[in-house]
Predicted model as a PDB file, atoms N, CA, C, CB and O in Angstrom, pLDDT in the B-factor column:
MODEL        1                                                                  
ATOM      1  N   MET A   1      70.779  84.765 126.170  1.00 54.00           N  
ATOM      2  CA  MET A   1      71.016  85.225 125.022  1.00 54.00           C  
ATOM      3  C   MET A   1      71.660  84.366 123.694  1.00 54.00           C  
ATOM      4  CB  MET A   1      71.734  86.199 125.380  1.00 54.00           C  
ATOM      5  O   MET A   1      72.775  83.846 123.732  1.00 54.00           O  
ATOM      6  N   ASN A   2      70.923  84.325 122.739  1.00 63.00           N  
ATOM      7  CA  ASN A   2      70.724  82.974 122.102  1.00 63.00           C  
ATOM      8  C   ASN A   2      71.649  82.934 120.799  1.00 63.00           C  
ATOM      9  CB  ASN A   2      69.100  82.723 121.712  1.00 63.00           C  
ATOM     10  O   ASN A   2      71.227  83.579 119.838  1.00 63.00           O  
ATOM     11  N   LEU A   3      72.741  82.320 120.667  1.00 68.00           N  
ATOM     12  CA  LEU A   3      73.642  83.025 119.419  1.00 68.00           C  
ATOM     13  C   LEU A   3      74.627  81.630 119.518  1.00 68.00           C  
ATOM     14  CB  LEU A   3      74.596  84.949 119.795  1.00 68.00           C  
ATOM     15  O   LEU A   3      75.006  80.867 120.406  1.00 68.00           O  
ATOM     16  N   THR A   4      74.836  81.813 117.736  1.00 76.00           N  
ATOM     17  CA  THR A   4      75.571  80.586 117.506  1.00 76.00           C  
ATOM     18  C   THR A   4      76.978  81.051 117.139  1.00 76.00           C  
ATOM     19  CB  THR A   4      74.903  79.668 116.370  1.00 76.00           C  
ATOM     20  O   THR A   4      77.331  82.186 116.818  1.00 76.00           O  
ATOM     21  N   ASP A   5      78.024  79.459 117.300  1.00 80.00           N  
ATOM     22  CA  ASP A   5      79.406  80.061 116.694  1.00 80.00           C  
ATOM     23  C   ASP A   5      79.717  80.919 116.234  1.00 80.00           C  
ATOM     24  CB  ASP A   5      79.881  79.678 116.018  1.00 80.00           C  
ATOM     25  O   ASP A   5      80.337  81.895 116.657  1.00 80.00           O  
ATOM     26  N   LYS A   6      79.089  80.521 114.724  1.00 88.00           N  
ATOM     27  CA  LYS A   6      79.144  80.908 114.004  1.00 88.00           C  
ATOM     28  C   LYS A   6      79.108  82.805 113.840  1.00 88.00           C  
ATOM     29  CB  LYS A   6      78.435  80.082 113.614  1.00 88.00           C  
ATOM     30  O   LYS A   6      79.999  83.479 113.322  1.00 88.00           O  
ATOM     31  N   GLU A   7      77.873  83.301 114.422  1.00 87.00           N  
ATOM     32  CA  GLU A   7      77.594  84.793 114.688  1.00 87.00           C  
ATOM     33  C   GLU A   7      78.598  85.165 115.941  1.00 87.00           C  
ATOM     34  CB  GLU A   7      75.861  85.079 115.094  1.00 87.00           C  
ATOM     35  O   GLU A   7      79.074  86.295 116.051  1.00 87.00           O  
ATOM     36  N   PHE A   8      78.816  84.325 116.681  1.00 88.00           N  
ATOM     37  CA  PHE A   8      80.235  84.787 118.154  1.00 88.00           C  
ATOM     38  C   PHE A   8      81.676  84.782 116.970  1.00 88.00           C  
ATOM     39  CB  PHE A   8      80.576  82.838 120.024  1.00 88.00           C  
ATOM     40  O   PHE A   8      82.613  85.532 117.246  1.00 88.00           O  
ATOM     41  N   ASP A   9      81.740  84.117 115.995  1.00 92.00           N  
ATOM     42  CA  ASP A   9      82.668  84.053 115.251  1.00 92.00           C  
ATOM     43  C   ASP A   9      83.257  85.043 114.360  1.00 92.00           C  
ATOM     44  CB  ASP A   9      82.414  83.254 114.753  1.00 92.00           C  
ATOM     45  O   ASP A   9      84.465  85.261 114.259  1.00 92.00           O  
ATOM     46  N   LYS A  10      82.306  85.640 113.708  1.00 94.00           N  
ATOM     47  CA  LYS A  10      82.151  86.625 112.514  1.00 94.00           C  
ATOM     48  C   LYS A  10      82.467  88.212 113.155  1.00 94.00           C  
ATOM     49  CB  LYS A  10      80.420  86.489 111.814  1.00 94.00           C  
ATOM     50  O   LYS A  10      83.028  89.188 112.655  1.00 94.00           O  
ATOM     51  N   ARG A  11      81.903  88.008 114.346  1.00 94.00           N  
ATOM     52  CA  ARG A  11      81.860  89.084 115.450  1.00 94.00           C  
ATOM     53  C   ARG A  11      83.457  89.173 115.778  1.00 94.00           C  
ATOM     54  CB  ARG A  11      80.825  88.613 116.904  1.00 94.00           C  
ATOM     55  O   ARG A  11      84.138  90.073 115.285  1.00 94.00           O  
ATOM     56  N   ASP A  12      84.011  88.183 116.642  1.00 95.00           N  
ATOM     57  CA  ASP A  12      85.235  87.854 117.321  1.00 95.00           C  
ATOM     58  C   ASP A  12      86.161  88.460 115.778  1.00 95.00           C  
ATOM     59  CB  ASP A  12      85.373  85.872 117.932  1.00 95.00           C  
ATOM     60  O   ASP A  12      86.767  89.529 115.713  1.00 95.00           O  
ATOM     61  N   ASN A  13      86.031  87.397 114.624  1.00 97.00           N  
ATOM     62  CA  ASN A  13      87.213  88.409 113.490  1.00 97.00           C  
ATOM     63  C   ASN A  13      87.135  89.514 113.010  1.00 97.00           C  
ATOM     64  CB  ASN A  13      87.478  88.003 112.299  1.00 97.00           C  
ATOM     65  O   ASN A  13      88.092  90.069 112.470  1.00 97.00           O  
ATOM     66  N   LYS A  14      85.726  90.132 113.153  1.00 97.00           N  
ATOM     67  CA  LYS A  14      85.720  91.373 112.643  1.00 97.00           C  
ATOM     68  C   LYS A  14      86.446  92.465 113.290  1.00 97.00           C  
ATOM     69  CB  LYS A  14      84.533  91.701 112.534  1.00 97.00           C  
ATOM     70  O   LYS A  14      87.171  93.249 112.677  1.00 97.00           O  
ATOM     71  N   MET A  15      86.187  92.494 114.779  1.00 97.00           N  
ATOM     72  CA  MET A  15      87.307  92.543 116.191  1.00 97.00           C  
ATOM     73  C   MET A  15      88.734  92.808 115.808  1.00 97.00           C  
ATOM     74  CB  MET A  15      87.400  91.003 117.067  1.00 97.00           C  
ATOM     75  O   MET A  15      89.116  93.973 115.700  1.00 97.00           O  
ATOM     76  N   SER A  16      89.619  91.709 115.577  1.00 98.00           N  
ATOM     77  CA  SER A  16      90.561  91.439 115.634  1.00 98.00           C  
ATOM     78  C   SER A  16      91.253  91.946 113.790  1.00 98.00           C  
ATOM     79  CB  SER A  16      90.449  89.976 116.275  1.00 98.00           C  
ATOM     80  O   SER A  16      92.376  91.828 113.300  1.00 98.00           O  
ATOM     81  N   ALA A  17      90.121  92.433 113.306  1.00 98.00           N  
ATOM     82  CA  ALA A  17      90.659  92.501 111.660  1.00 98.00           C  
ATOM     83  C   ALA A  17      90.624  94.170 112.020  1.00 98.00           C  
ATOM     84  CB  ALA A  17      89.368  91.716 110.005  1.00 98.00           C  
ATOM     85  O   ALA A  17      91.482  94.917 111.549  1.00 98.00           O  
ATOM     86  N   ASP A  18      89.584  94.647 112.869  1.00 98.00           N  
ATOM     87  CA  ASP A  18      89.617  96.043 113.493  1.00 98.00           C  
ATOM     88  C   ASP A  18      91.012  96.685 114.129  1.00 98.00           C  
ATOM     89  CB  ASP A  18      88.599  95.994 114.626  1.00 98.00           C  
ATOM     90  O   ASP A  18      91.484  97.821 114.100  1.00 98.00           O  
ATOM     91  N   ILE A  19      91.296  95.877 114.507  1.00 98.00           N  
ATOM     92  CA  ILE A  19      92.051  96.010 115.879  1.00 98.00           C  
ATOM     93  C   ILE A  19      93.547  95.963 115.124  1.00 98.00           C  
ATOM     94  CB  ILE A  19      91.692  94.582 117.201  1.00 98.00           C  
ATOM     95  O   ILE A  19      94.411  96.301 115.934  1.00 98.00           O  
ATOM     96  N   THR A  20      94.042  95.677 113.950  1.00 97.00           N  
ATOM     97  CA  THR A  20      94.717  95.295 113.137  1.00 97.00           C  
ATOM     98  C   THR A  20      94.838  96.631 112.424  1.00 97.00           C  
ATOM     99  CB  THR A  20      94.242  94.132 112.508  1.00 97.00           C  
ATOM    100  O   THR A  20      95.944  97.160 112.314  1.00 97.00           O  
ATOM    101  N   GLN A  21      93.808  97.161 111.966  1.00 96.00           N  
ATOM    102  CA  GLN A  21      93.526  98.263 111.353  1.00 96.00           C  
ATOM    103  C   GLN A  21      93.890  99.875 111.852  1.00 96.00           C  
ATOM    104  CB  GLN A  21      92.271  98.065 111.233  1.00 96.00           C  
ATOM    105  O   GLN A  21      94.397 100.894 111.383  1.00 96.00           O  
ATOM    106  N   ILE A  22      93.167  99.297 113.359  1.00 97.00           N  
ATOM    107  CA  ILE A  22      93.499 100.843 114.252  1.00 97.00           C  
ATOM    108  C   ILE A  22      94.919 101.011 114.453  1.00 97.00           C  
ATOM    109  CB  ILE A  22      92.827 100.930 115.898  1.00 97.00           C  
ATOM    110  O   ILE A  22      95.429 102.119 114.615  1.00 97.00           O  
ATOM    111  N   ARG A  23      95.708  99.683 114.443  1.00 97.00           N  
ATOM    112  CA  ARG A  23      97.328  99.394 114.409  1.00 97.00           C  
ATOM    113  C   ARG A  23      97.926  99.969 113.467  1.00 97.00           C  
ATOM    114  CB  ARG A  23      97.756  98.043 114.255  1.00 97.00           C  
ATOM    115  O   ARG A  23      98.793 100.808 113.712  1.00 97.00           O  
ATOM    116  N   ASN A  24      97.644  99.693 112.433  1.00 93.00           N  
ATOM    117  CA  ASN A  24      98.148 100.115 110.996  1.00 93.00           C  
ATOM    118  C   ASN A  24      97.730 101.589 110.828  1.00 93.00           C  
ATOM    119  CB  ASN A  24      97.466  99.158 109.736  1.00 93.00           C  
ATOM    120  O   ASN A  24      98.206 102.358 109.993  1.00 93.00           O  
ATOM    121  N   LEU A  25      97.025 101.803 111.497  1.00 92.00           N  
ATOM    122  CA  LEU A  25      96.862 103.261 110.971  1.00 92.00           C  
ATOM    123  C   LEU A  25      97.465 104.135 112.550  1.00 92.00           C  
ATOM    124  CB  LEU A  25      94.835 103.651 110.414  1.00 92.00           C  
ATOM    125  O   LEU A  25      98.070 105.168 112.262  1.00 92.00           O  
ATOM    126  N   ILE A  26      97.419 103.994 113.343  1.00 94.00           N  
ATOM    127  CA  ILE A  26      97.736 104.928 114.976  1.00 94.00           C  
ATOM    128  C   ILE A  26      99.744 104.987 113.947  1.00 94.00           C  
ATOM    129  CB  ILE A  26      97.447 103.326 117.543  1.00 94.00           C  
ATOM    130  O   ILE A  26     100.370 105.976 113.566  1.00 94.00           O  
ATOM    131  N   ASP A  27     100.088 103.587 113.857  1.00 93.00           N  
ATOM    132  CA  ASP A  27     101.504 103.647 112.672  1.00 93.00           C  
ATOM    133  C   ASP A  27     101.974 104.535 111.828  1.00 93.00           C  
ATOM    134  CB  ASP A  27     101.471 102.830 111.738  1.00 93.00           C  
ATOM    135  O   ASP A  27     103.085 105.055 111.728  1.00 93.00           O  
ATOM    136  N   SER A  28     100.135 104.751 110.702  1.00 89.00           N  
ATOM    137  CA  SER A  28     101.036 105.963 109.736  1.00 89.00           C  
ATOM    138  C   SER A  28     100.441 107.152 110.643  1.00 89.00           C  
ATOM    139  CB  SER A  28     100.559 106.150 107.652  1.00 89.00           C  
ATOM    140  O   SER A  28     101.135 108.035 110.139  1.00 89.00           O  
ATOM    141  N   ALA A  29      99.751 107.766 111.509  1.00 91.00           N  
ATOM    142  CA  ALA A  29      99.443 108.542 111.912  1.00 91.00           C  
ATOM    143  C   ALA A  29     101.265 109.131 112.375  1.00 91.00           C  
ATOM    144  CB  ALA A  29      98.213 108.153 112.821  1.00 91.00           C  
ATOM    145  O   ALA A  29     101.967 109.999 111.856  1.00 91.00           O  
ATOM    146  N   GLU A  30     101.501 108.275 113.451  1.00 92.00           N  
ATOM    147  CA  GLU A  30     102.437 108.536 113.800  1.00 92.00           C  
ATOM    148  C   GLU A  30     103.661 108.999 113.443  1.00 92.00           C  
ATOM    149  CB  GLU A  30     102.455 107.990 114.124  1.00 92.00           C  
ATOM    150  O   GLU A  30     104.412 109.808 113.987  1.00 92.00           O  
ATOM    151  N   ASN A  31     103.758 108.281 112.317  1.00 90.00           N  
ATOM    152  CA  ASN A  31     105.027 109.149 111.458  1.00 90.00           C  
ATOM    153  C   ASN A  31     104.639 109.736 110.175  1.00 90.00           C  
ATOM    154  CB  ASN A  31     106.313 108.181 111.032  1.00 90.00           C  
ATOM    155  O   ASN A  31     105.193 109.488 109.104  1.00 90.00           O  
ATOM    156  N   LEU A  32     103.629 110.548 110.354  1.00 86.00           N  
ATOM    157  CA  LEU A  32     102.835 111.784 109.765  1.00 86.00           C  
ATOM    158  C   LEU A  32     103.216 110.967 107.973  1.00 86.00           C  
ATOM    159  CB  LEU A  32     103.750 113.887 110.296  1.00 86.00           C  
ATOM    160  O   LEU A  32     104.188 111.323 107.306  1.00 86.00           O  
ATOM    161  N   GLU A  33     102.760 110.472 107.760  1.00 81.00           N  
ATOM    162  CA  GLU A  33     102.436 109.093 106.243  1.00 81.00           C  
ATOM    163  C   GLU A  33     100.651 110.086 106.135  1.00 81.00           C  
ATOM    164  CB  GLU A  33     102.253 106.216 107.061  1.00 81.00           C  
ATOM    165  O   GLU A  33      99.765 110.603 106.816  1.00 81.00           O  
ATOM    166  N   THR A  34     101.080 109.800 104.788  1.00 83.00           N  
ATOM    167  CA  THR A  34      99.617 110.305 104.119  1.00 83.00           C  
ATOM    168  C   THR A  34      98.884 109.048 103.688  1.00 83.00           C  
ATOM    169  CB  THR A  34      99.798 111.352 102.685  1.00 83.00           C  
ATOM    170  O   THR A  34      99.453 108.187 103.017  1.00 83.00           O  
ATOM    171  N   GLU A  35      97.650 108.950 104.067  1.00 81.00           N  
ATOM    172  CA  GLU A  35      97.162 107.487 103.203  1.00 81.00           C  
ATOM    173  C   GLU A  35      95.921 108.391 101.704  1.00 81.00           C  
ATOM    174  CB  GLU A  35      95.822 105.969 104.839  1.00 81.00           C  
ATOM    175  O   GLU A  35      95.296 109.395 101.362  1.00 81.00           O  
ATOM    176  N   ILE A  36      96.332 106.984 101.367  1.00 83.00           N  
ATOM    177  CA  ILE A  36      96.026 107.239  99.560  1.00 83.00           C  
ATOM    178  C   ILE A  36      95.129 106.122  99.506  1.00 83.00           C  
ATOM    179  CB  ILE A  36      97.523 107.053  98.231  1.00 83.00           C  
ATOM    180  O   ILE A  36      95.532 104.971  99.336  1.00 83.00           O  
ATOM    181  N   VAL A  37      92.999 106.668  99.754  1.00 79.00           N  
ATOM    182  CA  VAL A  37      92.722 105.825  99.207  1.00 79.00           C  
ATOM    183  C   VAL A  37      91.501 106.358  97.871  1.00 79.00           C  
ATOM    184  CB  VAL A  37      92.398 104.885 100.304  1.00 79.00           C  
ATOM    185  O   VAL A  37      90.582 107.168  97.990  1.00 79.00           O  
ATOM    186  N   ASP A  38      91.808 105.772  96.964  1.00 90.00           N  
ATOM    187  CA  ASP A  38      91.194 105.818  95.357  1.00 90.00           C  
ATOM    188  C   ASP A  38      92.413 106.929  94.439  1.00 90.00           C  
ATOM    189  CB  ASP A  38      89.170 106.712  95.369  1.00 90.00           C  
ATOM    190  O   ASP A  38      92.170 107.944  93.785  1.00 90.00           O  
ATOM    191  N   GLY A  39      93.541 106.350  94.679  1.00 92.00           N  
ATOM    192  CA  GLY A  39      94.021 107.189  94.779  1.00 92.00           C  
ATOM    193  C   GLY A  39      94.133 109.331  95.265  1.00 92.00           C  
ATOM    194  O   GLY A  39      94.864 110.052  94.587  1.00 92.00           O  
ATOM    195  N   VAL A  40      93.499 109.772  96.162  1.00 90.00           N  
ATOM    196  CA  VAL A  40      93.284 110.627  97.147  1.00 90.00           C  
ATOM    197  C   VAL A  40      94.274 110.570  98.480  1.00 90.00           C  
ATOM    198  CB  VAL A  40      91.930 110.410  97.471  1.00 90.00           C  
ATOM    199  O   VAL A  40      94.216 109.765  99.410  1.00 90.00           O  
ATOM    200  N   SER A  41      95.018 111.455  98.326  1.00 90.00           N  
ATOM    201  CA  SER A  41      96.111 111.521  99.420  1.00 90.00           C  
ATOM    202  C   SER A  41      95.282 112.015 100.604  1.00 90.00           C  
ATOM    203  CB  SER A  41      97.450 112.575  99.054  1.00 90.00           C  
ATOM    204  O   SER A  41      94.247 112.633 100.354  1.00 90.00           O  
ATOM    205  N   TYR A  42      95.588 111.832 101.674  1.00 87.00           N  
ATOM    206  CA  TYR A  42      95.062 111.997 103.313  1.00 87.00           C  
ATOM    207  C   TYR A  42      96.072 112.437 104.387  1.00 87.00           C  
ATOM    208  CB  TYR A  42      94.534 110.560 103.895  1.00 87.00           C  
ATOM    209  O   TYR A  42      96.741 111.825 105.220  1.00 87.00           O  
ATOM    210  N   SER A  43      95.926 113.741 104.050  1.00 90.00           N  
ATOM    211  CA  SER A  43      97.020 114.135 105.793  1.00 90.00           C  
ATOM    212  C   SER A  43      96.927 113.109 107.160  1.00 90.00           C  
ATOM    213  CB  SER A  43      96.334 115.879 106.677  1.00 90.00           C  
ATOM    214  O   SER A  43      95.946 112.436 107.475  1.00 90.00           O  
ATOM    215  N   ALA A  44      97.820 113.162 107.650  1.00 89.00           N  
ATOM    216  CA  ALA A  44      97.772 112.735 109.385  1.00 89.00           C  
ATOM    217  C   ALA A  44      96.831 112.829 109.702  1.00 89.00           C  
ATOM    218  CB  ALA A  44      98.427 113.384 110.437  1.00 89.00           C  
ATOM    219  O   ALA A  44      96.200 111.809 109.979  1.00 89.00           O  
ATOM    220  N   ALA A  45      96.194 114.205 109.836  1.00 92.00           N  
ATOM    221  CA  ALA A  45      94.874 114.851 110.853  1.00 92.00           C  
ATOM    222  C   ALA A  45      94.019 114.088 110.281  1.00 92.00           C  
ATOM    223  CB  ALA A  45      94.350 116.577 110.832  1.00 92.00           C  
ATOM    224  O   ALA A  45      93.176 113.657 111.067  1.00 92.00           O  
ATOM    225  N   HIS A  46      93.864 113.622 108.800  1.00 92.00           N  
ATOM    226  CA  HIS A  46      92.947 112.751 108.591  1.00 92.00           C  
ATOM    227  C   HIS A  46      92.564 111.494 108.842  1.00 92.00           C  
ATOM    228  CB  HIS A  46      92.914 112.754 107.860  1.00 92.00           C  
ATOM    229  O   HIS A  46      91.457 111.013 109.083  1.00 92.00           O  
ATOM    230  N   ILE A  47      93.828 110.945 108.736  1.00 93.00           N  
ATOM    231  CA  ILE A  47      94.478 109.559 109.246  1.00 93.00           C  
ATOM    232  C   ILE A  47      93.741 109.333 111.211  1.00 93.00           C  
ATOM    233  CB  ILE A  47      96.764 109.858 109.154  1.00 93.00           C  
ATOM    234  O   ILE A  47      92.985 108.420 111.543  1.00 93.00           O  
ATOM    235  N   TRP A  48      93.986 109.850 111.651  1.00 95.00           N  
ATOM    236  CA  TRP A  48      93.939 109.725 113.047  1.00 95.00           C  
ATOM    237  C   TRP A  48      92.199 110.156 113.346  1.00 95.00           C  
ATOM    238  CB  TRP A  48      95.224 110.828 113.816  1.00 95.00           C  
ATOM    239  O   TRP A  48      91.832 109.979 114.508  1.00 95.00           O  
ATOM    240  N   LYS A  49      91.063 110.747 112.269  1.00 95.00           N  
ATOM    241  CA  LYS A  49      90.322 111.332 112.568  1.00 95.00           C  
ATOM    242  C   LYS A  49      89.605 109.583 112.205  1.00 95.00           C  
ATOM    243  CB  LYS A  49      90.108 112.893 111.934  1.00 95.00           C  
ATOM    244  O   LYS A  49      88.563 109.254 112.772  1.00 95.00           O  
ATOM    245  N   SER A  50      90.100 108.903 111.523  1.00 94.00           N  
ATOM    246  CA  SER A  50      89.670 107.811 111.125  1.00 94.00           C  
ATOM    247  C   SER A  50      90.039 107.060 112.105  1.00 94.00           C  
ATOM    248  CB  SER A  50      90.024 107.437 109.946  1.00 94.00           C  
ATOM    249  O   SER A  50      89.166 106.257 112.434  1.00 94.00           O  
ATOM    250  N   VAL A  51      91.519 106.981 113.026  1.00 96.00           N  
ATOM    251  CA  VAL A  51      92.156 106.413 114.319  1.00 96.00           C  
ATOM    252  C   VAL A  51      90.732 106.569 115.232  1.00 96.00           C  
ATOM    253  CB  VAL A  51      93.708 107.417 114.974  1.00 96.00           C  
ATOM    254  O   VAL A  51      90.752 105.664 116.067  1.00 96.00           O  
ATOM    255  N   ALA A  52      89.723 107.243 115.349  1.00 98.00           N  
ATOM    256  CA  ALA A  52      88.645 107.906 116.651  1.00 98.00           C  
ATOM    257  C   ALA A  52      87.592 107.314 115.671  1.00 98.00           C  
ATOM    258  CB  ALA A  52      88.530 110.017 117.141  1.00 98.00           C  
ATOM    259  O   ALA A  52      87.073 106.411 116.328  1.00 98.00           O  
ATOM    260  N   LYS A  53      87.185 107.334 114.824  1.00 98.00           N  
ATOM    261  CA  LYS A  53      86.184 106.775 114.307  1.00 98.00           C  
ATOM    262  C   LYS A  53      86.213 105.602 114.709  1.00 98.00           C  
ATOM    263  CB  LYS A  53      86.085 106.865 113.103  1.00 98.00           C  
ATOM    264  O   LYS A  53      85.350 105.390 115.560  1.00 98.00           O  
ATOM    265  N   LEU A  54      87.220 104.221 114.308  1.00 98.00           N  
ATOM    266  CA  LEU A  54      87.019 103.274 114.275  1.00 98.00           C  
ATOM    267  C   LEU A  54      87.446 102.925 115.867  1.00 98.00           C  
ATOM    268  CB  LEU A  54      87.558 102.746 113.119  1.00 98.00           C  
ATOM    269  O   LEU A  54      87.605 101.748 116.191  1.00 98.00           O  
ATOM    270  N   ALA A  55      87.583 103.764 116.618  1.00 98.00           N  
ATOM    271  CA  ALA A  55      88.442 103.487 118.482  1.00 98.00           C  
ATOM    272  C   ALA A  55      87.022 103.238 118.840  1.00 98.00           C  
ATOM    273  CB  ALA A  55      89.485 105.187 119.702  1.00 98.00           C  
ATOM    274  O   ALA A  55      86.904 102.163 119.429  1.00 98.00           O  
ATOM    275  N   LEU A  56      85.340 104.205 118.595  1.00 98.00           N  
ATOM    276  CA  LEU A  56      84.319 104.217 118.856  1.00 98.00           C  
ATOM    277  C   LEU A  56      83.654 102.806 118.003  1.00 98.00           C  
ATOM    278  CB  LEU A  56      83.890 105.594 118.620  1.00 98.00           C  
ATOM    279  O   LEU A  56      82.671 102.219 118.454  1.00 98.00           O  
ATOM    280  N   ASP A  57      84.342 102.378 116.729  1.00 98.00           N  
ATOM    281  CA  ASP A  57      83.451 101.493 116.820  1.00 98.00           C  
ATOM    282  C   ASP A  57      83.570 100.245 117.787  1.00 98.00           C  
ATOM    283  CB  ASP A  57      83.313 101.156 115.640  1.00 98.00           C  
ATOM    284  O   ASP A  57      82.617  99.609 118.237  1.00 98.00           O  
ATOM    285  N   LEU A  58      84.902 100.012 118.024  1.00 98.00           N  
ATOM    286  CA  LEU A  58      85.662  99.034 118.492  1.00 98.00           C  
ATOM    287  C   LEU A  58      85.273  98.888 120.224  1.00 98.00           C  
ATOM    288  CB  LEU A  58      87.252  99.431 118.107  1.00 98.00           C  
ATOM    289  O   LEU A  58      85.520  98.061 121.101  1.00 98.00           O  
ATOM    290  N   SER A  59      84.483 100.265 120.133  1.00 97.00           N  
ATOM    291  CA  SER A  59      84.283 100.116 122.360  1.00 97.00           C  
ATOM    292  C   SER A  59      82.693  99.587 121.840  1.00 97.00           C  
ATOM    293  CB  SER A  59      84.297 102.441 123.983  1.00 97.00           C  
ATOM    294  O   SER A  59      82.048  98.779 122.507  1.00 97.00           O  
ATOM    295  N   ASP A  60      82.250 100.106 120.708  1.00 96.00           N  
ATOM    296  CA  ASP A  60      80.924  99.314 120.557  1.00 96.00           C  
ATOM    297  C   ASP A  60      80.965  97.997 120.516  1.00 96.00           C  
ATOM    298  CB  ASP A  60      80.245  99.611 119.457  1.00 96.00           C  
ATOM    299  O   ASP A  60      80.018  97.418 121.048  1.00 96.00           O  
ATOM    300  N   GLN A  61      82.205  97.049 119.796  1.00 96.00           N  
ATOM    301  CA  GLN A  61      82.110  96.211 119.344  1.00 96.00           C  
ATOM    302  C   GLN A  61      82.719  95.853 121.239  1.00 96.00           C  
ATOM    303  CB  GLN A  61      82.747  95.985 117.745  1.00 96.00           C  
ATOM    304  O   GLN A  61      81.825  95.299 121.880  1.00 96.00           O  
ATOM    305  N   GLN A  62      83.171  95.940 121.524  1.00 96.00           N  
ATOM    306  CA  GLN A  62      84.126  95.249 122.668  1.00 96.00           C  
ATOM    307  C   GLN A  62      82.416  95.615 124.009  1.00 96.00           C  
ATOM    308  CB  GLN A  62      86.378  96.545 123.079  1.00 96.00           C  
ATOM    309  O   GLN A  62      82.260  95.052 125.092  1.00 96.00           O  
ATOM    310  N   GLU A  63      81.763  96.338 123.580  1.00 95.00           N  
ATOM    311  CA  GLU A  63      80.502  96.010 124.678  1.00 95.00           C  
ATOM    312  C   GLU A  63      79.483  95.550 124.642  1.00 95.00           C  
ATOM    313  CB  GLU A  63      80.035  96.752 125.177  1.00 95.00           C  
ATOM    314  O   GLU A  63      78.505  95.726 125.368  1.00 95.00           O  
ATOM    315  N   TRP A  64      79.700  94.653 123.427  1.00 92.00           N  
ATOM    316  CA  TRP A  64      78.374  93.817 122.729  1.00 92.00           C  
ATOM    317  C   TRP A  64      79.271  92.135 123.410  1.00 92.00           C  
ATOM    318  CB  TRP A  64      78.152  94.089 120.228  1.00 92.00           C  
ATOM    319  O   TRP A  64      78.702  91.082 123.698  1.00 92.00           O  
ATOM    320  N   PHE A  65      80.892  92.468 123.496  1.00 92.00           N  
ATOM    321  CA  PHE A  65      81.474  91.471 123.849  1.00 92.00           C  
ATOM    322  C   PHE A  65      81.102  91.074 125.685  1.00 92.00           C  
ATOM    323  CB  PHE A  65      82.991  91.819 123.407  1.00 92.00           C  
ATOM    324  O   PHE A  65      80.509  90.099 126.147  1.00 92.00           O  
ATOM    325  N   ASP A  66      81.679  92.176 126.342  1.00 92.00           N  
ATOM    326  CA  ASP A  66      81.245  92.794 127.437  1.00 92.00           C  
ATOM    327  C   ASP A  66      79.545  91.923 128.163  1.00 92.00           C  
ATOM    328  CB  ASP A  66      81.101  94.516 126.834  1.00 92.00           C  
ATOM    329  O   ASP A  66      79.318  91.177 129.115  1.00 92.00           O  
ATOM    330  N   GLU A  67      78.978  92.348 127.434  1.00 90.00           N  
ATOM    331  CA  GLU A  67      77.364  92.244 128.033  1.00 90.00           C  
ATOM    332  C   GLU A  67      77.643  90.490 127.031  1.00 90.00           C  
ATOM    333  CB  GLU A  67      75.623  93.978 127.248  1.00 90.00           C  
ATOM    334  O   GLU A  67      77.972  89.709 127.925  1.00 90.00           O  
ATOM    335  N   TYR A  68      77.636  90.077 126.319  1.00 87.00           N  
ATOM    336  CA  TYR A  68      77.534  88.715 125.694  1.00 87.00           C  
ATOM    337  C   TYR A  68      78.575  87.904 126.721  1.00 87.00           C  
ATOM    338  CB  TYR A  68      78.023  88.697 123.909  1.00 87.00           C  
ATOM    339  O   TYR A  68      78.153  86.750 126.656  1.00 87.00           O  
ATOM    340  N   PHE A  69      79.535  87.903 127.491  1.00 88.00           N  
ATOM    341  CA  PHE A  69      80.176  87.336 128.579  1.00 88.00           C  
ATOM    342  C   PHE A  69      79.316  87.524 130.098  1.00 88.00           C  
ATOM    343  CB  PHE A  69      81.628  88.024 128.589  1.00 88.00           C  
ATOM    344  O   PHE A  69      79.196  86.740 131.039  1.00 88.00           O  
ATOM    345  N   ASP A  70      78.840  88.776 129.906  1.00 88.00           N  
ATOM    346  CA  ASP A  70      78.683  88.657 131.029  1.00 88.00           C  
ATOM    347  C   ASP A  70      76.553  87.643 131.303  1.00 88.00           C  
ATOM    348  CB  ASP A  70      79.102  90.506 131.573  1.00 88.00           C  
ATOM    349  O   ASP A  70      75.999  87.233 132.323  1.00 88.00           O  
ATOM    350  N   ALA A  71      76.280  87.655 130.420  1.00 85.00           N  
ATOM    351  CA  ALA A  71      75.016  86.679 129.814  1.00 85.00           C  
ATOM    352  C   ALA A  71      75.144  85.763 130.440  1.00 85.00           C  
ATOM    353  CB  ALA A  71      74.910  86.204 128.384  1.00 85.00           C  
ATOM    354  O   ALA A  71      74.310  85.428 131.281  1.00 85.00           O  
ATOM    355  N   ILE A  72      76.661  84.850 130.098  1.00 85.00           N  
ATOM    356  CA  ILE A  72      76.717  83.874 130.250  1.00 85.00           C  
ATOM    357  C   ILE A  72      76.740  83.802 131.844  1.00 85.00           C  
ATOM    358  CB  ILE A  72      77.636  83.409 129.464  1.00 85.00           C  
ATOM    359  O   ILE A  72      75.955  83.284 132.638  1.00 85.00           O  
ATOM    360  N   ALA A  73      77.363  84.175 131.936  1.00 86.00           N  
ATOM    361  CA  ALA A  73      78.043  84.465 133.814  1.00 86.00           C  
ATOM    362  C   ALA A  73      76.699  84.177 134.234  1.00 86.00           C  
ATOM    363  CB  ALA A  73      78.769  86.423 134.540  1.00 86.00           C  
ATOM    364  O   ALA A  73      76.559  83.068 134.751  1.00 86.00           O  
ATOM    365  N   LYS A  74      75.399  85.097 134.115  1.00 87.00           N  
ATOM    366  CA  LYS A  74      74.587  84.864 134.370  1.00 87.00           C  
ATOM    367  C   LYS A  74      73.581  83.478 134.174  1.00 87.00           C  
ATOM    368  CB  LYS A  74      74.436  85.723 134.102  1.00 87.00           C  
ATOM    369  O   LYS A  74      72.794  83.062 135.024  1.00 87.00           O  
ATOM    370  N   GLY A  75      73.770  83.028 133.148  1.00 82.00           N  
ATOM    371  CA  GLY A  75      72.939  81.279 133.127  1.00 82.00           C  
ATOM    372  C   GLY A  75      72.158  81.844 132.215  1.00 82.00           C  
ATOM    373  O   GLY A  75      71.136  81.172 132.349  1.00 82.00           O  
ATOM    374  N   GLU A  76      71.873  82.843 131.137  1.00 71.00           N  
ATOM    375  CA  GLU A  76      71.018  83.462 130.064  1.00 71.00           C  
ATOM    376  C   GLU A  76      71.368  83.103 129.197  1.00 71.00           C  
ATOM    377  CB  GLU A  76      70.882  84.658 129.870  1.00 71.00           C  
ATOM    378  O   GLU A  76      70.850  83.444 128.134  1.00 71.00           O  
TER     379      GLU A  76                                                      
ENDMDL                                                                          
END                                                                             
């Protein structure tokens, strides 16, 4: 896997930001808060759906890192 440090850092930074975002969303949903986006209020149920979507995206991101580190271990 041929990858530049810049690309790795970009993916790492995105995943870190997404982890922070999911933590914030979970905190809001647990406290039954509403989320306001562009002046529109969304219920805790909507926040949980956002958590689920982001969790799936994070699993894809983690898969990429797993494959990257597997390739390094194999010397690719």
